C-alpha positions as CSV (number, residue, x, y, z in Angstrom):
1,M,-12.9,47.7,-35.8
2,A,-10.7,45.1,-33.8
3,R,-9.3,42.3,-35.8
4,P,-9.7,38.6,-34.6
5,A,-6.6,37.1,-33.1
6,F,-5.3,33.6,-32.8
7,I,-3.0,32.8,-29.8
8,S,-1.4,29.5,-28.8
9,L,0.4,28.5,-25.6
10,D,3.1,25.7,-25.9
11,G,6.1,24.2,-24.3
12,P,7.4,21.2,-22.4
13,D,5.1,19.4,-20.0
14,G,5.4,20.6,-16.4
15,T,6.0,24.3,-17.2
16,G,2.4,25.3,-16.1
17,K,1.2,26.0,-19.7
18,S,-2.3,24.7,-19.1
19,T,-2.7,26.7,-15.8
20,Q,-1.6,29.8,-17.7
21,H,-4.0,29.1,-20.5
22,A,-6.9,29.0,-18.0
23,M,-5.8,32.2,-16.2
24,L,-5.3,34.1,-19.5
25,V,-8.8,33.1,-20.8
26,D,-10.4,34.2,-17.6
27,W,-8.6,37.6,-17.8
28,L,-9.7,38.2,-21.3
29,A,-13.2,37.3,-20.5
30,A,-13.2,39.7,-17.5
31,Q,-12.4,42.4,-20.0
32,K,-15.4,41.6,-22.0
33,I,-13.2,40.3,-25.0
34,P,-15.0,37.5,-26.9
35,V,-12.6,34.6,-26.3
36,V,-12.8,31.1,-27.3
37,A,-10.5,28.6,-25.5
38,C,-9.5,25.2,-26.8
39,T,-7.1,22.4,-26.3
40,D,-5.0,20.5,-28.9
41,P,-5.4,17.6,-29.2
42,G,-9.1,17.6,-28.2
43,G,-11.6,20.4,-28.3
44,T,-14.2,18.4,-30.3
45,A,-16.0,15.1,-29.9
46,L,-13.6,13.5,-32.4
47,G,-10.6,15.3,-31.0
48,Q,-11.3,14.0,-27.5
49,Q,-11.4,10.4,-28.8
50,V,-7.9,11.0,-30.6
51,R,-6.6,12.6,-27.4
52,Q,-7.5,9.6,-25.3
53,L,-6.0,7.3,-27.8
54,V,-2.7,9.1,-28.5
55,L,-2.0,10.2,-24.9
56,F,-3.4,7.3,-22.8
57,G,-4.0,4.4,-25.2
58,R,-1.4,1.8,-24.2
59,D,-3.3,-1.4,-25.6
60,H,-1.4,-0.7,-29.0
61,R,2.1,0.3,-30.0
62,I,1.6,3.5,-31.9
63,A,4.3,4.1,-34.5
64,L,5.9,7.6,-34.4
65,R,4.4,8.8,-37.8
66,A,1.1,7.4,-36.8
67,E,1.3,9.3,-33.6
68,A,2.1,12.5,-35.5
69,F,-0.8,12.1,-37.9
70,L,-3.2,11.3,-35.0
71,F,-2.3,14.6,-33.5
72,L,-2.7,16.3,-36.9
73,S,-6.2,14.8,-37.5
74,S,-7.5,16.2,-34.2
75,R,-6.1,19.6,-35.0
76,A,-7.7,19.6,-38.5
77,Q,-11.1,18.8,-36.9
78,L,-10.5,21.5,-34.3
79,V,-9.7,24.2,-36.9
80,E,-12.7,23.2,-38.9
81,E,-15.1,23.0,-36.0
82,I,-13.9,25.6,-33.6
83,I,-11.1,27.8,-34.4
84,R,-11.9,29.0,-37.9
85,P,-15.6,29.8,-37.1
86,A,-14.5,31.7,-34.0
87,L,-12.0,33.9,-36.0
88,D,-14.7,34.4,-38.8
89,H,-16.8,35.8,-36.2
90,G,-14.2,38.2,-35.0
91,E,-13.3,36.5,-31.7
92,V,-10.1,35.8,-30.0
93,V,-9.0,32.1,-29.8
94,V,-6.5,30.8,-27.2
95,S,-5.4,27.2,-27.8
96,D,-3.5,24.9,-25.4
97,R,-0.8,23.8,-28.0
98,F,-0.9,23.9,-31.8
99,T,1.3,22.8,-34.6
100,L,4.5,23.6,-32.9
101,A,4.0,20.7,-30.5
102,N,4.1,18.3,-33.4
103,V,7.2,19.8,-34.7
104,V,8.9,19.5,-31.4
105,Y,7.6,16.2,-29.9
106,Q,7.6,14.0,-33.1
107,G,10.3,16.1,-34.9
108,H,13.1,17.4,-32.7
109,A,12.5,14.9,-30.0
110,G,11.1,12.0,-32.1
111,G,13.3,12.1,-35.1
112,M,11.0,13.1,-37.8
113,D,12.0,16.0,-40.1
114,P,10.8,19.3,-38.4
115,K,10.5,20.9,-41.9
116,E,8.3,18.3,-43.1
117,L,6.1,18.4,-40.0
118,W,5.8,22.2,-40.5
119,A,4.6,21.5,-44.0
120,V,2.1,18.8,-43.3
121,G,0.9,20.6,-40.2
122,R,0.0,23.7,-42.2
123,V,-1.9,21.5,-44.5
124,A,-3.8,19.9,-41.5
125,A,-4.5,23.4,-40.1
126,G,-5.8,24.8,-43.4
127,G,-2.8,27.2,-43.5
128,L,-3.8,28.7,-40.2
129,D,-0.8,29.9,-38.0
130,P,-1.2,31.6,-34.6
131,D,-0.6,35.3,-34.5
132,L,1.2,34.7,-31.3
133,T,2.7,31.5,-29.7
134,L,4.0,31.8,-26.1
135,V,6.5,29.2,-25.4
136,F,6.9,28.3,-21.7
137,D,10.3,27.3,-20.5
138,A,11.8,26.0,-17.3
139,D,14.7,23.7,-16.4
140,L,13.8,20.1,-16.8
141,D,14.1,19.2,-13.1
142,V,11.7,22.0,-12.2
143,A,9.2,20.9,-14.8
144,L,9.4,17.3,-13.7
145,S,8.9,18.4,-10.0
146,R,5.7,20.1,-10.9
147,R,3.8,17.2,-12.4
148,T,0.9,16.4,-10.2
149,R,-0.8,13.5,-12.2
150,A,0.2,10.2,-13.8
151,A,2.4,10.7,-16.8
152,D,0.9,10.2,-20.3
153,R,2.6,8.4,-23.1
154,L,4.7,11.3,-24.0
155,E,5.6,12.4,-20.5
156,E,6.8,9.0,-19.5
157,R,9.6,8.9,-22.1
158,D,13.1,9.1,-20.9
159,R,15.1,12.2,-19.8
160,E,17.0,12.5,-23.1
161,Y,13.7,12.6,-24.9
162,Q,12.5,15.3,-22.5
163,E,15.7,17.3,-22.8
164,A,15.3,17.2,-26.6
165,V,11.8,18.5,-26.2
166,R,13.0,21.6,-24.4
167,R,15.8,22.3,-26.8
168,G,13.4,21.8,-29.7
169,F,10.9,24.5,-28.2
170,L,13.8,26.9,-27.8
171,Y,15.2,26.3,-31.1
172,E,11.9,26.8,-33.1
173,A,11.2,30.0,-31.0
174,G,14.6,31.3,-31.6
175,M,13.9,30.8,-35.4
176,R,10.6,32.7,-35.2
177,P,11.3,35.7,-32.8
178,G,8.3,37.6,-34.0
179,P,5.3,35.2,-33.6
180,C,7.0,33.1,-30.9
181,Q,7.6,34.5,-27.7
182,I,9.5,32.7,-24.7
183,I,8.1,32.9,-21.4
184,D,10.3,32.1,-18.2
185,A,8.0,29.6,-16.3
186,T,10.2,29.4,-13.3
187,P,8.5,32.0,-11.1
188,D,5.1,31.5,-9.4
189,P,2.0,31.4,-11.5
190,A,0.9,34.9,-10.7
191,T,4.4,36.3,-11.9
192,V,4.3,34.3,-14.9
193,Q,0.8,35.3,-15.7
194,Q,1.8,39.0,-15.6
195,A,4.5,38.3,-18.3
196,V,1.7,36.5,-20.3
197,R,-0.7,39.4,-20.1
198,A,1.9,42.0,-21.1
199,K,2.6,40.0,-24.4
200,V,-1.0,39.3,-25.2
201,A,-2.1,42.9,-24.4
202,R,0.6,44.2,-26.8
203,L,-0.8,41.9,-29.6
204,L,-4.3,42.6,-29.0
205,T,-3.7,46.5,-28.8
206,D,-2.1,46.3,-32.2
207,F,-5.2,44.4,-33.3
208,G,-7.5,47.1,-32.3
209,W,-8.6,45.7,-28.8
210,S,-9.0,47.7,-25.7
211,V,-6.8,45.9,-23.1
212,S,-5.7,46.8,-19.8
213,E,-3.0,44.9,-18.0
């Protein structure tokens, strides 16, 4: 019997992560794999309100620690309401971001202690970690050139911050070479998706799912 699987996609803004998330979910659904897609922050009624506040709320100054805990509160609700029930039902969950994002954005780039964020992040997630995290990476100039909408609060921060974000993702992925896999996001979306499918297929096959690339 196939085991449930939890997959997250992460990386700097502008690397095509959300596009790849949608393509991956569609591919899994086409193979009749029971898949649940979610976005972090967001994914629940509470999470959507938190997402709007923390990414687009400019009426108030949000302190760095408050920012981190807003993300964590959205994730706690997402795990409780969406992710854990899906896994309990034997499904495959694919999340657009998870705890790693906090560790990088508020930790490596923001100045908080990454180890502390890992610890409190696991509390917020009820101890849940993805079985596989795909970290999308591209040169900063490439990522910036791909943005097609107005920047949110984190995206509008200066170049030094954005460079620290990229370094943080690469560092954390390097520290976790098993569950974290780096994806070169430079090629066209179809080519990137092939790399994504290869890594996901390997995981799901190990978990007992029938998957064809």
